[in-house]
C-alpha positions as CSV (number, residue, x, y, z in Angstrom):
1,M,82.1,145.9,110.0
2,T,79.8,148.4,108.4
3,A,77.5,146.2,106.3
4,P,73.9,146.3,107.6
5,L,72.5,143.3,109.3
6,G,69.8,141.5,107.4
7,R,68.9,138.4,105.4
8,P,71.5,138.2,102.6
9,S,70.1,138.0,99.1
10,A,72.9,135.9,97.7
11,G,75.2,133.1,98.7
12,T,74.4,129.4,98.3
13,P,74.3,127.6,101.6
14,V,76.2,124.3,101.8
15,S,74.1,121.7,103.6
16,Q,75.2,120.7,107.1
17,A,78.4,122.7,106.9
18,T,79.7,124.0,110.3
19,V,81.5,127.3,110.5
20,L,83.7,128.5,113.4
21,V,83.5,132.3,113.8
22,V,86.4,133.7,115.8
23,D,86.4,137.4,116.8
24,D,86.9,139.2,120.1
25,S,84.3,141.8,119.1
26,D,80.9,140.6,120.3
27,S,79.1,142.8,117.7
28,K,81.2,141.6,114.7
29,R,80.9,138.0,115.8
30,Y,77.1,138.3,116.2
31,I,76.7,139.9,112.7
32,M,78.8,137.2,110.9
33,A,77.2,134.4,112.9
34,S,73.7,135.8,112.0
35,W,74.5,135.9,108.3
36,L,75.7,132.3,108.4
37,R,72.8,131.0,110.4
38,R,70.2,132.7,108.2
39,A,72.0,131.2,105.1
40,G,71.6,127.7,106.6
41,Y,75.0,127.1,108.2
42,V,75.7,125.7,111.7
43,V,77.8,128.2,113.6
44,I,80.2,127.8,116.5
45,E,81.5,131.0,118.1
46,A,84.9,131.7,119.9
47,A,86.3,135.0,121.3
48,S,90.0,134.0,121.5
49,G,92.7,132.1,119.6
50,R,93.1,129.5,122.3
51,E,89.3,128.9,122.5
52,A,89.3,128.5,118.7
53,L,92.2,126.0,118.7
54,S,90.5,123.9,121.4
55,I,87.3,123.8,119.3
56,V,89.2,122.8,116.2
57,D,91.2,120.1,118.1
58,G,87.9,118.6,119.2
59,G,86.7,118.3,115.7
60,G,83.5,119.6,114.1
61,P,84.1,122.8,112.1
62,D,84.3,122.6,108.3
63,L,85.7,126.1,108.0
64,A,87.1,128.8,110.3
65,V,86.4,132.5,109.9
66,L,89.3,134.2,111.8
67,D,89.8,137.8,112.8
68,V,93.4,138.7,112.3
69,H,93.7,140.6,115.6
70,L,92.8,138.5,118.6
71,P,93.4,139.3,122.3
72,D,95.6,136.4,123.2
73,M,97.4,135.5,119.9
74,S,97.4,136.6,116.3
75,G,94.8,135.1,114.0
76,L,97.8,134.4,111.7
77,E,99.3,132.2,114.3
78,V,96.0,130.4,114.9
79,C,95.8,129.8,111.1
80,A,99.3,128.5,111.0
81,R,98.6,126.0,113.8
82,I,95.5,124.7,112.1
83,K,97.4,124.2,108.9
84,Q,100.4,122.5,110.5
85,A,98.3,119.9,112.3
86,R,97.8,116.9,110.0
87,A,94.2,116.3,111.1
88,T,93.1,119.8,110.3
89,A,95.4,120.9,107.5
90,G,92.7,120.6,104.9
91,M,90.2,122.8,106.8
92,P,89.7,126.1,105.0
93,V,90.5,129.4,106.8
94,L,89.0,132.7,105.9
95,H,90.7,135.8,107.5
96,V,88.8,138.9,108.2
97,S,90.5,142.2,109.2
98,A,89.6,145.8,109.7
99,T,93.2,147.1,109.3
100,A,94.7,145.3,106.3
101,V,94.2,147.9,103.6
102,D,96.9,147.0,101.0
103,A,98.0,143.9,99.1
104,A,101.1,143.4,101.2
105,D,99.0,143.0,104.4
106,R,96.7,140.5,102.7
107,S,99.6,138.6,101.3
108,V,101.0,138.0,104.8
109,G,97.7,136.3,105.7
110,L,97.6,134.1,102.6
111,D,101.3,133.2,103.0
112,T,100.7,131.8,106.5
113,G,98.1,129.4,105.1
114,A,94.8,131.3,104.9
115,D,92.6,130.3,101.9
116,A,90.9,133.7,101.5
117,Y,91.1,137.2,103.0
118,L,88.4,139.8,103.4
119,V,88.7,143.4,104.7
120,D,86.1,145.6,106.3
121,P,83.7,146.8,105.3
122,I,82.4,143.3,104.4
123,E,79.2,142.9,102.4
124,P,77.1,139.9,103.3
125,R,76.9,138.8,99.7
126,E,80.7,138.7,99.3
127,F,81.1,137.1,102.7
128,L,78.6,134.2,102.1
129,S,79.9,133.6,98.6
130,T,83.4,133.3,99.8
131,V,82.4,130.9,102.6
132,G,80.3,128.8,100.2
133,A,83.2,128.6,97.7
134,L,85.7,127.5,100.3
135,V,83.4,124.8,101.8
136,R,82.5,123.5,98.3
137,Q,86.2,123.4,97.4
138,S,87.0,121.5,100.6
139,R,84.2,119.0,100.0
140,R,85.4,118.4,96.5
141,F,88.9,117.6,97.8
142,A,87.4,115.3,100.5
143,E,85.4,113.4,97.8
144,E,88.5,113.1,95.7
145,H,90.4,111.8,98.7
146,R,87.6,109.2,99.4
147,I,87.6,108.0,95.8
148,A,91.4,107.8,95.6
149,L,91.6,105.9,99.0
150,T,88.9,103.5,97.8
151,L,90.7,102.9,94.5
152,Q,94.0,102.4,96.3
153,R,92.7,100.0,98.9
154,S,90.7,98.1,96.2
155,L,94.0,97.4,94.4
156,L,95.8,96.0,97.4
157,P,95.5,92.2,97.8
158,A,92.8,91.4,100.4
159,E,95.1,88.6,101.7
160,P,98.6,87.5,100.8
161,P,98.6,84.7,98.1
162,N,99.3,81.1,98.9
163,L,102.9,80.7,97.8
164,P,104.3,77.4,99.0
165,G,107.6,77.9,100.7
166,L,106.9,81.6,101.6
167,R,105.1,83.0,104.6
168,I,103.8,86.6,103.9
169,A,102.4,89.4,106.0
170,A,101.4,92.7,104.5
171,R,100.0,96.0,105.8
172,Y,98.9,99.3,104.5
173,H,98.4,102.4,106.8
174,A,97.1,105.8,105.6
175,S,98.9,108.7,107.2
176,A,95.7,110.4,108.4
177,E,92.0,110.5,107.5
178,Q,92.3,114.0,106.2
179,A,95.6,113.6,104.5
180,E,96.1,113.3,100.8
181,V,96.2,109.7,99.3
182,G,99.6,108.6,98.1
183,G,100.6,106.1,95.5
184,D,101.9,103.3,97.8
185,F,101.2,99.8,96.6
186,Y,102.2,96.2,96.9
187,D,101.4,93.0,95.2
188,A,102.3,89.3,95.3
189,F,101.4,86.4,93.0
190,E,102.7,83.2,91.4
191,M,103.9,83.4,87.8
192,P,103.1,80.7,85.2
193,D,106.5,79.1,85.6
194,G,105.9,78.7,89.4
195,D,108.2,81.6,90.4
196,G,106.8,83.7,93.2
197,L,106.8,87.5,92.7
198,V,106.5,90.2,95.4
199,V,106.6,93.9,94.6
200,I,106.3,97.2,96.5
201,G,106.2,100.6,95.0
202,D,105.5,104.3,95.6
203,V,104.2,106.8,93.0
204,Q,105.3,110.4,93.4
205,G,102.6,112.7,94.7
206,H,99.4,112.5,96.7
207,S,96.3,112.7,94.6
208,L,93.8,110.7,92.7
209,A,96.2,110.9,89.8
210,A,98.9,109.1,91.9
211,A,96.4,106.3,92.7
212,V,95.6,105.9,89.0
213,I,99.2,105.7,88.0
214,M,99.7,103.1,90.8
215,A,97.0,101.0,89.3
216,E,98.5,101.3,85.8
217,L,101.9,100.1,87.1
218,R,100.5,97.3,89.1
219,Y,98.5,95.8,86.2
220,S,101.1,96.5,83.6
221,L,103.7,94.6,85.7
222,R,101.5,91.6,85.8
223,A,100.9,91.8,82.1
224,Y,104.7,92.0,81.3
225,V,105.7,89.1,83.5
226,F,102.9,86.9,82.4
227,D,104.0,87.7,78.8
228,G,107.3,86.1,79.6
229,H,109.5,89.1,80.3
230,S,112.2,88.8,83.0
231,P,111.8,91.0,86.1
232,A,114.5,93.4,84.9
233,A,112.9,93.6,81.5
234,A,109.5,94.2,83.0
235,V,110.8,97.0,85.1
236,E,112.5,98.5,82.1
237,R,109.1,98.5,80.2
238,L,107.4,100.1,83.2
239,N,110.0,102.9,83.0
240,R,109.3,103.5,79.4
241,L,105.5,103.3,80.0
242,I,105.5,106.0,82.7
243,Q,107.8,108.3,80.6
244,V,105.3,108.1,77.7
245,T,102.0,108.1,79.5
246,H,102.9,110.3,82.6
247,P,106.0,112.3,81.7
248,E,105.7,114.6,84.7
249,S,105.6,111.7,87.2
250,T,108.1,109.3,88.8
251,A,107.8,106.2,90.9
252,T,110.0,103.8,92.8
253,L,109.6,100.1,92.8
254,C,111.3,97.1,94.4
255,L,110.6,93.6,92.9
256,L,111.6,90.2,94.4
257,T,111.2,86.9,92.6
258,F,111.7,83.4,94.0
259,P,112.1,80.1,92.0
260,P,109.6,77.3,92.7
261,D,111.9,75.8,95.4
262,R,112.4,79.3,97.0
263,S,116.1,78.5,97.4
264,T,117.2,81.9,96.0
265,V,115.8,85.4,95.8
266,T,116.3,87.9,93.0
267,V,115.9,91.7,93.5
268,V,115.3,94.4,90.9
269,N,115.2,97.8,92.5
270,A,114.2,101.0,90.7
271,G,115.1,103.8,93.1
272,H,113.2,102.2,96.0
273,L,114.5,101.9,99.6
274,P,116.5,98.7,100.0
275,P,115.0,95.5,101.4
276,L,115.9,94.7,105.0
277,V,117.2,91.1,105.3
278,V,117.0,89.4,108.7
279,G,118.9,86.2,109.3
280,P,120.6,84.5,112.2
281,A,123.6,86.8,112.1
282,G,121.6,90.0,112.2
283,A,119.7,92.6,110.1
284,E,121.2,94.3,107.0
285,F,120.0,96.3,104.1
286,W,120.3,94.7,100.7
287,E,121.6,97.2,98.1
288,G,121.8,94.8,95.2
289,G,120.0,95.2,91.9
290,A,119.7,99.0,92.4
291,G,118.8,101.4,89.6
292,V,117.2,104.8,89.2
293,L,113.5,105.5,89.8
294,L,110.9,105.0,87.1
295,G,110.2,108.0,84.9
296,V,113.8,108.9,84.4
297,P,115.6,108.0,81.1
298,A,118.4,105.7,82.3
299,P,119.7,102.2,81.8
300,A,117.5,99.4,83.2
301,P,118.4,98.2,86.7
302,T,120.3,94.9,86.9
303,A,119.0,91.9,88.8
304,D,120.9,90.6,91.8
305,T,120.4,87.0,93.1
306,V,121.4,85.5,96.4
307,D,120.8,82.2,98.2
308,L,117.8,82.3,100.6
309,A,118.1,80.1,103.7
310,V,115.1,78.7,105.4
311,G,114.0,81.1,108.2
312,T,115.5,84.2,106.5
313,R,113.1,87.2,106.5
314,L,112.9,90.1,104.1
315,L,111.1,93.4,104.7
316,L,109.8,95.6,101.9
317,Y,108.5,99.0,102.9
318,T,107.7,102.5,101.6
319,D,109.3,105.7,102.8
320,G,106.5,106.6,105.2
321,L,107.9,103.9,107.6
322,V,111.3,105.5,107.9
323,E,111.3,109.1,106.7
324,R,110.8,111.9,109.2
325,R,110.8,115.6,108.3
326,D,113.1,116.7,111.1
327,R,115.7,113.8,111.0
328,P,118.3,112.6,108.4
329,L,117.2,109.4,106.5
330,D,120.4,107.6,107.4
331,E,119.7,108.0,111.0
332,T,116.1,106.8,110.8
333,M,117.1,103.9,108.6
334,T,119.7,102.8,111.2
335,E,117.1,102.9,113.9
336,F,114.6,101.0,111.8
337,A,117.2,98.2,111.3
338,A,118.1,98.2,114.9
339,R,114.5,98.0,116.0
340,V,113.8,95.0,113.7
341,A,117.0,93.3,114.8
342,A,116.0,93.7,118.5
343,R,112.6,92.1,117.9
344,H,114.4,89.1,116.5
345,G,117.2,88.9,119.1
346,V,119.9,89.5,116.6
347,A,122.5,92.2,115.9
348,R,122.2,95.0,113.4
349,L,125.0,94.6,110.9
350,D,126.9,97.6,109.7
351,T,127.8,96.0,106.4
352,V,125.5,96.3,103.5
353,H,124.9,93.1,101.6
354,T,125.4,93.2,97.8
355,G,125.1,89.8,96.3
356,A,126.4,90.9,92.9
357,A,129.7,92.0,94.4
358,E,130.2,89.1,96.8
359,G,128.7,86.2,94.9
360,A,125.5,84.4,95.8
361,R,125.4,83.5,99.5
362,A,122.8,83.1,102.2
363,P,122.3,86.5,103.8
364,G,122.6,86.7,107.6
365,L,124.4,83.5,108.4
366,G,125.5,83.2,112.0
367,R,123.9,82.8,115.4
368,R,121.0,84.5,116.9
369,T,120.6,85.2,120.6
370,P,119.7,81.9,122.3
371,D,116.4,81.3,124.1
372,R,114.7,84.4,122.5
373,P,111.1,83.7,121.3
374,R,110.8,84.3,117.6
375,V,108.5,87.1,116.8
376,T,105.7,86.2,114.4
377,L,105.3,88.0,111.1
378,D,102.0,89.5,112.2
379,Q,103.5,90.7,115.4
380,L,106.4,92.3,113.6
381,A,104.3,93.9,110.9
382,D,101.8,95.3,113.5
383,S,104.6,96.7,115.7
384,L,106.2,98.5,112.7
385,I,102.9,100.0,111.6
386,D,102.2,101.1,115.1
387,S,105.6,102.9,115.2
388,A,104.7,104.8,112.0
389,R,101.3,106.1,113.3
390,G,101.5,109.9,113.3
391,A,103.9,109.9,110.4
392,D,103.5,112.4,107.5
393,D,103.1,109.8,104.8
394,D,101.3,106.6,103.9
395,V,103.0,103.3,104.7
396,A,103.0,100.0,102.8
397,L,104.8,97.0,104.3
398,V,105.4,93.5,103.2
399,V,107.3,91.0,105.5
400,L,108.3,87.6,104.0
401,E,109.9,84.5,105.5
402,R,111.2,81.4,103.7
403,V,109.8,78.3,105.3
404,P,110.2,74.6,104.3
405,E,108.2,74.0,101.1
406,D,105.8,71.7,103.0
407,G,105.8,73.9,106.1
408,P,102.8,75.8,107.4
409,L,101.9,79.2,106.0
410,H,100.7,80.2,109.4
411,D,102.4,81.6,112.5
412,A,102.4,79.6,115.7
413,A,99.1,81.2,116.7
414,G,97.5,79.6,113.7
415,Q,96.6,82.8,112.0
416,R,97.5,83.2,108.3
417,S,100.1,86.0,107.9
């Protein structure tokens, strides 16, 4: 590093930003740290890759300046580990190197996840300008994330509605504080004719735009059904809406409706994961009413109606609950159904219920394991959300149970689900 030490004449400091400087050369580390401190940054120093990762894991740095050649591991590997960890994936990394002299060498660093790459001799003006730009970019992203998360959570019902004959528990869990916000949403309300409606959906992508589209779909659905459209017709209109207003976006949605006496349930599914039905005989996925996802020109999904026995439970969920990067979806879905069945003391059924093919019937008829305490909706919802902590995506979950129309909307503990 040949640039002279001195107070830089350029570079806008970013208030309260903490920069981790990683270099095994004491002199290079001292020079960069001095530039940063004189420009108003808080600086943490490390001389090895392992020391750097330990500091990053402990939290604190807003940005890492990494020498490519470290004594214990490559700076490229350190960068890759930072970017692979969900909690630190959004932290900017600036590579510095004295040996990368052509575009191919710099490309390797950028391809492994670095946000910028500087090569000796480094001038203080360029160095501080690059650091400042990366910190500002990171903070803009963090602010967008905060706004999107606030918008998303403000649109989720604070508490499930009072729908006589139905007990409801709902949960939303963000994948990580630093992760991008997705378009997961749910809603539940009573329609003018007394029918109950419960919906869950997931907008493609993770951004403020996804949260905005989610809001549009949620409010448009309410408008369509309150205007007298059937669930299938409302979903068809949502499909046309997203094609016109957001032609590059797609979304999935699963909608359930219940008549005033809650004796049946009707599903309309636009490309969403199937509801899980839990009855005395076991747990099975309900594939009825299936159609393609929203945003794709295709025929509207058809509605599928089945009888709903008192005590039957239905689970609506988004893909963050069951999808894992390193495992097939069929495998994780099977485990999900088995886990829910075990919590209820019933079997997991291999058959998939489709009311349209078999005629209306009460799903899950049969016997459950005797003398097994029935898990409450809150206990079930909390255990499923706990199992998804550490997953790569947000999770929305709605658990419903048909109860006698004059029955309590509370679990045995007395807490409203």
